[in-house]
KOLGU-4560 file (N, C-alpha, C; in nm, 3 decimals, padded with zeros to 5 digits):
<recs>
<n_xx: 09.511 n_yy: 17.252 n_zz: 15.769 ca_xx: 09.568 ca_yy: 17.229 ca_zz: 15.902 c_xx: 09.455 c_yy: 17.197 c_zz: 15.997 mol: A seq: 1 type: UNK>
<n_xx: 09.477 n_yy: 17.102 n_zz: 16.084 ca_xx: 09.370 ca_yy: 17.061 ca_zz: 16.172 c_xx: 09.390 c_yy: 17.102 c_zz: 16.318 mol: A seq: 2 type: UNK>
<n_xx: 09.505 n_yy: 17.158 n_zz: 16.350 ca_xx: 09.528 ca_yy: 17.204 ca_zz: 16.486 c_xx: 09.578 c_yy: 17.348 c_zz: 16.484 mol: A seq: 3 type: UNK>
<n_xx: 09.544 n_yy: 17.420 n_zz: 16.589 ca_xx: 09.589 ca_yy: 17.558 ca_zz: 16.605 c_xx: 09.656 c_yy: 17.570 c_zz: 16.741 mol: A seq: 4 type: UNK>
<n_xx: 09.763 n_yy: 17.645 n_zz: 16.746 ca_xx: 09.836 ca_yy: 17.669 ca_zz: 16.870 c_xx: 09.804 c_yy: 17.806 c_zz: 16.929 mol: A seq: 5 type: UNK>
<n_xx: 09.692 n_yy: 17.864 n_zz: 16.889 ca_xx: 09.652 ca_yy: 17.994 ca_zz: 16.944 c_xx: 09.644 c_yy: 17.992 c_zz: 17.097 mol: A seq: 6 type: UNK>
<n_xx: 09.591 n_yy: 17.885 n_zz: 17.158 ca_xx: 09.589 ca_yy: 17.883 ca_zz: 17.305 c_xx: 09.730 c_yy: 17.890 c_zz: 17.366 mol: A seq: 7 type: UNK>
<n_xx: 09.827 n_yy: 17.827 n_zz: 17.300 ca_xx: 09.966 ca_yy: 17.834 ca_zz: 17.348 c_xx: 10.016 c_yy: 17.977 c_zz: 17.339 mol: A seq: 8 type: UNK>
<n_xx: 09.990 n_yy: 18.043 n_zz: 17.226 ca_xx: 10.036 ca_yy: 18.180 ca_zz: 17.210 c_xx: 09.972 c_yy: 18.273 c_zz: 17.311 mol: A seq: 9 type: UNK>
<n_xx: 09.846 n_yy: 18.249 n_zz: 17.344 ca_xx: 09.778 ca_yy: 18.330 ca_zz: 17.446 c_xx: 09.842 c_yy: 18.305 c_zz: 17.583 mol: A seq: 10 type: UNK>
<n_xx: 09.871 n_yy: 18.177 n_zz: 17.613 ca_xx: 09.937 ca_yy: 18.142 ca_zz: 17.739 c_xx: 10.072 c_yy: 18.212 c_zz: 17.750 mol: A seq: 11 type: UNK>
<n_xx: 10.147 n_yy: 18.211 n_zz: 17.643 ca_xx: 10.278 ca_yy: 18.278 ca_zz: 17.643 c_xx: 10.262 c_yy: 18.427 c_zz: 17.665 mol: A seq: 12 type: UNK>
<n_xx: 10.164 n_yy: 18.487 n_zz: 17.600 ca_xx: 10.139 ca_yy: 18.630 ca_zz: 17.616 c_xx: 10.099 c_yy: 18.662 c_zz: 17.761 mol: A seq: 13 type: UNK>
<n_xx: 10.010 n_yy: 18.580 n_zz: 17.817 ca_xx: 09.966 ca_yy: 18.601 ca_zz: 17.955 c_xx: 10.081 c_yy: 18.590 c_zz: 18.055 mol: A seq: 14 type: UNK>
<n_xx: 10.179 n_yy: 18.506 n_zz: 18.023 ca_xx: 10.293 ca_yy: 18.485 ca_zz: 18.114 c_xx: 10.416 c_yy: 18.565 c_zz: 18.074 mol: A seq: 15 type: UNK>
<n_xx: 10.398 n_yy: 18.654 n_zz: 17.976 ca_xx: 10.505 ca_yy: 18.742 ca_zz: 17.930 c_xx: 10.629 c_yy: 18.663 c_zz: 17.885 mol: A seq: 16 type: UNK>
<n_xx: 10.605 n_yy: 18.560 n_zz: 17.804 ca_xx: 10.712 ca_yy: 18.476 ca_zz: 17.750 c_xx: 10.708 c_yy: 18.489 c_zz: 17.598 mol: A seq: 17 type: UNK>
<n_xx: 10.823 n_yy: 18.512 n_zz: 17.539 ca_xx: 10.832 ca_yy: 18.522 ca_zz: 17.393 c_xx: 10.836 c_yy: 18.382 c_zz: 17.333 mol: A seq: 18 type: UNK>
<n_xx: 10.785 n_yy: 18.371 n_zz: 17.210 ca_xx: 10.785 ca_yy: 18.241 ca_zz: 17.142 c_xx: 10.925 c_yy: 18.184 c_zz: 17.133 mol: A seq: 19 type: UNK>
<n_xx: 11.020 n_yy: 18.269 n_zz: 17.104 ca_xx: 11.157 ca_yy: 18.221 ca_zz: 17.090 c_xx: 11.217 c_yy: 18.176 c_zz: 17.223 mol: A seq: 20 type: UNK>
<n_xx: 11.161 n_yy: 18.223 n_zz: 17.335 ca_xx: 11.209 ca_yy: 18.180 ca_zz: 17.466 c_xx: 11.182 c_yy: 18.033 c_zz: 17.491 mol: A seq: 21 type: UNK>
<n_xx: 11.085 n_yy: 17.976 n_zz: 17.418 ca_xx: 11.056 ca_yy: 17.833 ca_zz: 17.435 c_xx: 11.178 c_yy: 17.748 c_zz: 17.402 mol: A seq: 22 type: UNK>
<n_xx: 11.257 n_yy: 17.794 n_zz: 17.307 ca_xx: 11.378 ca_yy: 17.718 ca_zz: 17.271 c_xx: 11.468 c_yy: 17.702 c_zz: 17.393 mol: A seq: 23 type: UNK>
<n_xx: 11.488 n_yy: 17.809 n_zz: 17.464 ca_xx: 11.577 ca_yy: 17.806 ca_zz: 17.580 c_xx: 11.511 c_yy: 17.738 c_zz: 17.701 mol: A seq: 24 type: UNK>
<n_xx: 11.385 n_yy: 17.771 n_zz: 17.726 ca_xx: 11.315 ca_yy: 17.716 ca_zz: 17.843 c_xx: 11.302 c_yy: 17.565 c_zz: 17.839 mol: A seq: 25 type: UNK>
<n_xx: 11.266 n_yy: 17.512 n_zz: 17.721 ca_xx: 11.234 ca_yy: 17.370 ca_zz: 17.712 c_xx: 11.327 c_yy: 17.292 c_zz: 17.621 mol: A seq: 26 type: UNK>
<n_xx: 11.429 n_yy: 17.356 n_zz: 17.569 ca_xx: 11.526 ca_yy: 17.287 ca_zz: 17.485 c_xx: 11.474 c_yy: 17.252 c_zz: 17.347 mol: A seq: 27 type: UNK>
<n_xx: 11.379 n_yy: 17.330 n_zz: 17.295 ca_xx: 11.326 ca_yy: 17.306 ca_zz: 17.162 c_xx: 11.421 c_yy: 17.364 c_zz: 17.058 mol: A seq: 28 type: UNK>
<n_xx: 11.424 n_yy: 17.301 n_zz: 16.943 ca_xx: 11.500 ca_yy: 17.354 ca_zz: 16.831 c_xx: 11.418 c_yy: 17.460 c_zz: 16.759 mol: A seq: 29 type: UNK>
<n_xx: 11.482 n_yy: 17.536 n_zz: 16.672 ca_xx: 11.410 ca_yy: 17.639 ca_zz: 16.599 c_xx: 11.299 c_yy: 17.582 c_zz: 16.509 mol: A seq: 30 type: UNK>
<n_xx: 11.318 n_yy: 17.460 n_zz: 16.461 ca_xx: 11.215 ca_yy: 17.402 ca_zz: 16.375 c_xx: 11.087 c_yy: 17.371 c_zz: 16.452 mol: A seq: 31 type: UNK>
<n_xx: 11.098 n_yy: 17.338 n_zz: 16.579 ca_xx: 10.979 ca_yy: 17.311 ca_zz: 16.660 c_xx: 10.898 c_yy: 17.438 c_zz: 16.680 mol: A seq: 32 type: UNK>
<n_xx: 10.964 n_yy: 17.547 n_zz: 16.712 ca_xx: 10.895 ca_yy: 17.675 ca_zz: 16.729 c_xx: 10.831 c_yy: 17.717 c_zz: 16.597 mol: A seq: 33 type: UNK>
<n_xx: 10.900 n_yy: 17.694 n_zz: 16.486 ca_xx: 10.845 ca_yy: 17.727 ca_zz: 16.354 c_xx: 10.719 c_yy: 17.644 c_zz: 16.326 mol: A seq: 34 type: UNK>
<n_xx: 10.717 n_yy: 17.520 n_zz: 16.372 ca_xx: 10.598 ca_yy: 17.436 ca_zz: 16.353 c_xx: 10.478 c_yy: 17.493 c_zz: 16.427 mol: A seq: 35 type: UNK>
<n_xx: 10.499 n_yy: 17.547 n_zz: 16.546 ca_xx: 10.388 ca_yy: 17.612 ca_zz: 16.618 c_xx: 10.334 c_yy: 17.728 c_zz: 16.535 mol: A seq: 36 type: UNK>
<n_xx: 10.424 n_yy: 17.809 n_zz: 16.484 ca_xx: 10.384 ca_yy: 17.928 ca_zz: 16.410 c_xx: 10.311 c_yy: 17.893 c_zz: 16.280 mol: A seq: 37 type: UNK>
<n_xx: 10.348 n_yy: 17.779 n_zz: 16.220 ca_xx: 10.285 ca_yy: 17.736 ca_zz: 16.095 c_xx: 10.164 c_yy: 17.645 c_zz: 16.118 mol: A seq: 38 type: UNK>
<n_xx: 10.139 n_yy: 17.608 n_zz: 16.244 ca_xx: 10.027 ca_yy: 17.520 ca_zz: 16.274 c_xx: 10.051 c_yy: 17.377 c_zz: 16.231 mol: A seq: 39 type: UNK>
<n_xx: 10.177 n_yy: 17.336 n_zz: 16.227 ca_xx: 10.212 ca_yy: 17.201 ca_zz: 16.186 c_xx: 10.213 c_yy: 17.106 c_zz: 16.305 mol: A seq: 40 type: UNK>
<n_xx: 10.214 n_yy: 16.977 n_zz: 16.275 ca_xx: 10.213 ca_yy: 16.876 ca_zz: 16.380 c_xx: 10.346 c_yy: 16.873 c_zz: 16.455 mol: A seq: 41 type: UNK>
<n_xx: 10.338 n_yy: 16.851 n_zz: 16.585 ca_xx: 10.454 ca_yy: 16.827 ca_zz: 16.668 c_xx: 10.431 c_yy: 16.696 c_zz: 16.743 mol: A seq: 42 type: UNK>
<n_xx: 10.537 n_yy: 16.640 n_zz: 16.796 ca_xx: 10.526 ca_yy: 16.512 ca_zz: 16.865 c_xx: 10.455 c_yy: 16.527 c_zz: 16.999 mol: A seq: 43 type: UNK>
<n_xx: 10.405 n_yy: 16.416 n_zz: 17.048 ca_xx: 10.344 ca_yy: 16.417 ca_zz: 17.182 c_xx: 10.446 c_yy: 16.446 c_zz: 17.290 mol: A seq: 44 type: UNK>
<n_xx: 10.573 n_yy: 16.415 n_zz: 17.265 ca_xx: 10.677 ca_yy: 16.451 ca_zz: 17.362 c_xx: 10.686 c_yy: 16.602 c_zz: 17.379 mol: A seq: 45 type: UNK>
<n_xx: 10.670 n_yy: 16.675 n_zz: 17.270 ca_xx: 10.672 ca_yy: 16.822 ca_zz: 17.276 c_xx: 10.550 c_yy: 16.873 c_zz: 17.353 mol: A seq: 46 type: UNK>
<n_xx: 10.433 n_yy: 16.816 n_zz: 17.324 ca_xx: 10.312 ca_yy: 16.854 ca_zz: 17.395 c_xx: 10.327 c_yy: 16.824 c_zz: 17.545 mol: A seq: 47 type: UNK>
<n_xx: 10.386 n_yy: 16.708 n_zz: 17.576 ca_xx: 10.409 ca_yy: 16.670 ca_zz: 17.716 c_xx: 10.501 c_yy: 16.769 c_zz: 17.786 mol: A seq: 48 type: UNK>
<n_xx: 10.609 n_yy: 16.810 n_zz: 17.720 ca_xx: 10.701 ca_yy: 16.907 ca_zz: 17.780 c_xx: 10.631 c_yy: 17.039 c_zz: 17.810 mol: A seq: 49 type: UNK>
<n_xx: 10.548 n_yy: 17.085 n_zz: 17.714 ca_xx: 10.474 ca_yy: 17.209 ca_zz: 17.734 c_xx: 10.378 c_yy: 17.198 c_zz: 17.852 mol: A seq: 50 type: UNK>
<n_xx: 10.301 n_yy: 17.089 n_zz: 17.855 ca_xx: 10.202 ca_yy: 17.070 ca_zz: 17.962 c_xx: 10.269 c_yy: 17.061 c_zz: 18.099 mol: A seq: 51 type: UNK>
<n_xx: 10.379 n_yy: 16.988 n_zz: 18.104 ca_xx: 10.451 ca_yy: 16.972 ca_zz: 18.231 c_xx: 10.510 c_yy: 17.104 c_zz: 18.278 mol: A seq: 52 type: UNK>
<n_xx: 10.574 n_yy: 17.176 n_zz: 18.188 ca_xx: 10.638 ca_yy: 17.303 ca_zz: 18.224 c_xx: 10.536 c_yy: 17.407 c_zz: 18.272 mol: A seq: 53 type: UNK>
<n_xx: 10.426 n_yy: 17.419 n_zz: 18.199 ca_xx: 10.328 ca_yy: 17.521 ca_zz: 18.232 c_xx: 10.218 c_yy: 17.474 c_zz: 18.327 mol: A seq: 54 type: UNK>
<n_xx: 10.214 n_yy: 17.344 n_zz: 18.358 ca_xx: 10.113 ca_yy: 17.292 ca_zz: 18.449 c_xx: 09.972 c_yy: 17.300 c_zz: 18.392 mol: A seq: 55 type: UNK>
<n_xx: 09.959 n_yy: 17.266 n_zz: 18.263 ca_xx: 09.831 ca_yy: 17.276 ca_zz: 18.194 c_xx: 09.797 c_yy: 17.144 c_zz: 18.126 mol: A seq: 56 type: UNK>
<n_xx: 09.678 n_yy: 17.139 n_zz: 18.069 ca_xx: 09.632 ca_yy: 17.024 ca_zz: 17.991 c_xx: 09.651 c_yy: 17.055 c_zz: 17.842 mol: A seq: 57 type: UNK>
<n_xx: 09.655 n_yy: 16.952 n_zz: 17.756 ca_xx: 09.675 ca_yy: 16.976 ca_zz: 17.613 c_xx: 09.577 c_yy: 17.076 c_zz: 17.552 mol: A seq: 58 type: UNK>
<n_xx: 09.452 n_yy: 17.075 n_zz: 17.596 ca_xx: 09.355 ca_yy: 17.170 ca_zz: 17.539 c_xx: 09.386 c_yy: 17.314 c_zz: 17.578 mol: A seq: 59 type: UNK>
<n_xx: 09.478 n_yy: 17.336 n_zz: 17.671 ca_xx: 09.520 ca_yy: 17.470 ca_zz: 17.708 c_xx: 09.630 c_yy: 17.523 c_zz: 17.615 mol: A seq: 60 type: UNK>
<n_xx: 09.685 n_yy: 17.435 n_zz: 17.528 ca_xx: 09.791 ca_yy: 17.479 ca_zz: 17.439 c_xx: 09.760 c_yy: 17.456 c_zz: 17.291 mol: A seq: 61 type: UNK>
<n_xx: 09.659 n_yy: 17.376 n_zz: 17.262 ca_xx: 09.621 ca_yy: 17.358 ca_zz: 17.122 c_xx: 09.472 c_yy: 17.333 c_zz: 17.112 mol: A seq: 62 type: UNK>
<n_xx: 09.421 n_yy: 17.358 n_zz: 16.991 ca_xx: 09.279 ca_yy: 17.334 ca_zz: 16.968 c_xx: 09.263 c_yy: 17.267 c_zz: 16.833 mol: A seq: 63 type: UNK>
<n_xx: 09.164 n_yy: 17.181 n_zz: 16.824 ca_xx: 09.135 ca_yy: 17.112 ca_zz: 16.699 c_xx: 09.044 c_yy: 17.197 c_zz: 16.613 mol: A seq: 64 type: UNK>
<n_xx: 09.079 n_yy: 17.206 n_zz: 16.486 ca_xx: 08.996 ca_yy: 17.282 ca_zz: 16.392 c_xx: 08.946 c_yy: 17.185 c_zz: 16.287 mol: A seq: 65 type: UNK>
<n_xx: 08.817 n_yy: 17.187 n_zz: 16.263 ca_xx: 08.759 ca_yy: 17.101 ca_zz: 16.159 c_xx: 08.810 c_yy: 17.147 c_zz: 16.024 mol: A seq: 66 type: UNK>
<n_xx: 08.829 n_yy: 17.052 n_zz: 15.935 ca_xx: 08.872 ca_yy: 17.083 ca_zz: 15.798 c_xx: 08.766 c_yy: 17.170 c_zz: 15.731 mol: A seq: 67 type: UNK>
<n_xx: 08.808 n_yy: 17.274 n_zz: 15.664 ca_xx: 08.717 ca_yy: 17.362 ca_zz: 15.594 c_xx: 08.653 c_yy: 17.468 c_zz: 15.681 mol: A seq: 68 type: UNK>
<n_xx: 08.673 n_yy: 17.463 n_zz: 15.812 ca_xx: 08.617 ca_yy: 17.564 ca_zz: 15.904 c_xx: 08.724 c_yy: 17.665 c_zz: 15.937 mol: A seq: 69 type: UNK>
<n_xx: 08.691 n_yy: 17.792 n_zz: 15.931 ca_xx: 08.788 ca_yy: 17.897 ca_zz: 15.968 c_xx: 08.740 c_yy: 17.977 c_zz: 16.082 mol: A seq: 70 type: UNK>
</recs>
């Protein structure tokens, strides 16, 4: 996996929002939330919705991880 959503999870924790609340807040399906938890790719539309809703930049919700680096 080359991206991590740890910054998003920290943002949610800081704002006292549960991961599952994203479904209701932004109209995401359960598969989108599962992709965050698994570190899978999501569309730029999803990233845009997150950035717009929380007033942040993409680097505030995801981080790039080099292959083979943990």
